[in-house]
C-alpha positions in Angstrom: 85.6 40.3 80.2 84.8 44.0 80.9 87.5 44.1 83.6 90.1 43.0 81.1 89.1 45.7 78.6 89.1 48.4 81.2 92.6 47.2 82.5 94.0 47.1 79.0 92.7 50.8 78.3 94.5 52.0 81.6 97.6 50.1 81.0 100.6 52.5 80.0 104.0 50.8 79.7 106.6 52.5 82.1 109.9 53.6 80.6 111.8 50.4 82.0 109.3 48.2 80.1 109.8 50.1 76.9 113.5 49.8 77.4 113.2 46.1 78.0 111.0 45.6 74.9 113.8 47.5 72.9 116.5 45.2 74.3 114.4 42.0 73.4 114.0 43.3 70.0 117.7 44.1 69.6 118.3 40.4 70.2 115.7 39.5 67.6 117.5 41.5 64.9 119.7 38.6 63.9 116.4 36.7 62.8 115.4 39.5 60.4 116.1 37.3 57.2 113.8 34.5 58.6 109.9 34.6 59.5 109.6 35.3 63.2 106.4 33.9 64.7 105.0 36.0 67.6 102.9 34.6 70.4 102.1 37.3 73.2 102.2 35.7 76.6 103.5 38.8 78.5 101.7 40.2 81.5 100.7 43.2 79.7 97.9 43.5 77.0 100.1 42.6 74.1 102.5 45.5 74.0 105.7 43.4 73.5 104.1 41.6 70.7 102.9 44.8 69.2 106.5 46.3 69.7 108.1 43.2 67.8 105.5 43.2 65.0 105.7 47.0 64.4 109.6 46.9 64.1 110.3 43.6 62.4 108.8 43.3 58.9 109.2 39.3 58.9 107.2 39.0 62.2 104.0 37.1 62.0 101.4 37.2 64.7 
Protein backbone atom coordinates (compact mmCIF):
# COMPACT_ATOMS: atom_id res chain seq x y z
CA UNK A 1 0.00 0.00 0.00
CA UNK A 2 2.84 2.37 0.82
CA UNK A 3 4.32 1.81 -2.65
CA UNK A 4 1.04 2.87 -4.29
CA UNK A 5 0.89 6.05 -2.20
CA UNK A 6 4.48 6.96 -3.06
CA UNK A 7 3.88 6.26 -6.75
CA UNK A 8 0.75 8.42 -6.87
CA UNK A 9 2.60 11.27 -5.16
CA UNK A 10 5.34 11.13 -7.82
CA UNK A 11 2.98 10.71 -10.78
CA UNK A 12 2.75 13.83 -12.93
CA UNK A 13 0.68 13.63 -16.10
CA UNK A 14 2.68 14.43 -19.21
CA UNK A 15 1.31 17.00 -21.70
CA UNK A 16 0.20 14.24 -24.08
CA UNK A 17 -1.88 12.65 -21.29
CA UNK A 18 -3.48 16.02 -20.46
CA UNK A 19 -4.32 16.49 -24.16
CA UNK A 20 -5.85 13.02 -24.28
CA UNK A 21 -7.94 13.81 -21.20
CA UNK A 22 -9.16 17.00 -22.89
CA UNK A 23 -10.06 15.04 -26.02
CA UNK A 24 -12.01 12.48 -24.00
CA UNK A 25 -13.79 15.26 -22.15
CA UNK A 26 -14.73 16.99 -25.42
CA UNK A 27 -16.51 13.79 -26.48
CA UNK A 28 -18.38 13.71 -23.19
CA UNK A 29 -19.65 17.28 -23.62
CA UNK A 30 -22.67 15.93 -25.49
CA UNK A 31 -23.86 14.30 -22.28
CA UNK A 32 -23.82 17.47 -20.16
CA UNK A 33 -27.62 17.40 -19.87
CA UNK A 34 -27.60 13.90 -18.36
CA UNK A 35 -25.92 12.51 -15.24
CA UNK A 36 -22.51 11.09 -16.04
CA UNK A 37 -21.23 8.30 -13.79
CA UNK A 38 -17.43 8.16 -13.64
CA UNK A 39 -15.43 5.07 -12.71
CA UNK A 40 -11.66 5.53 -12.80
CA UNK A 41 -10.00 2.45 -14.30
CA UNK A 42 -7.10 4.23 -15.98
CA UNK A 43 -3.45 3.41 -15.28
CA UNK A 44 -2.84 6.74 -13.57
CA UNK A 45 -3.94 7.48 -9.98
CA UNK A 46 -7.33 8.92 -10.95
CA UNK A 47 -6.33 11.94 -13.03
CA UNK A 48 -8.76 11.21 -15.86
CA UNK A 49 -11.64 10.75 -13.43
CA UNK A 50 -10.65 13.94 -11.63
CA UNK A 51 -10.37 15.79 -14.96
CA UNK A 52 -13.90 14.73 -15.89
CA UNK A 53 -15.37 15.48 -12.46
CA UNK A 54 -13.82 18.96 -12.29
CA UNK A 55 -15.12 19.98 -15.71
CA UNK A 56 -18.55 18.36 -15.88
CA UNK A 57 -21.09 19.50 -13.30
CA UNK A 58 -23.31 16.45 -13.97
CA UNK A 59 -20.52 13.96 -13.31
CA UNK A 60 -20.81 11.63 -10.31
CA UNK A 61 -17.97 9.46 -8.99
